[in-house]
Steps between C-alpha positions, in 0.01 A plus 500: 500500500506129430332347196347220708333751733346681202389171341326399823302821495414450132417132563738393224647155558692439178802679359369569149443870569793573731652741246174694476463511877860620540441772240185612687699491825771725359244750368315500829809551715609794285152653497456478879848637571447786254168581666681552830822678403675646197825336611416141603860384475600749771230376736501127430500409871144635545374234259691205647277281720221760491161327510321797342744495208456124460121529508496779241732305272301176532174680423651671198662180371166326534328780310756502219507121476122454500447785254779415256250407231279759329187329636418382850197330651579631850425833661791657694349805671652408838856541374483877528408500869749232602780646293436858614479384861837324475655803326369744761651293781827471309501877444454554873789261567711692251421838659600364842817354349588834332438690824731262687768549232472877530528476879816288466651753256410791730655319797815430297524863385468630855806297603712644218 
């Protein structure tokens, strides 16, 4: 995902915290991928251009970024619903993707 896209969502207009945002982005991408599969590097194409993946990552980046200090004056109860919703859709996408892969392997095996 692009830094500028994340910064738009966070409403950050300067570049003073780009390193922090990028660190939160890396954590979030790993966390979302690990929540879907134990082998994200083998299934990288399911995450490319997937709106549910992007939404989950943006929500998690926002949560990490806004809660990076030990104290916060904001209440973030809605993160759980939005994040879980995005993850459940991504999990459904992944199950469909895995089923299609298995069908392709079965079709290949039947020809050999």
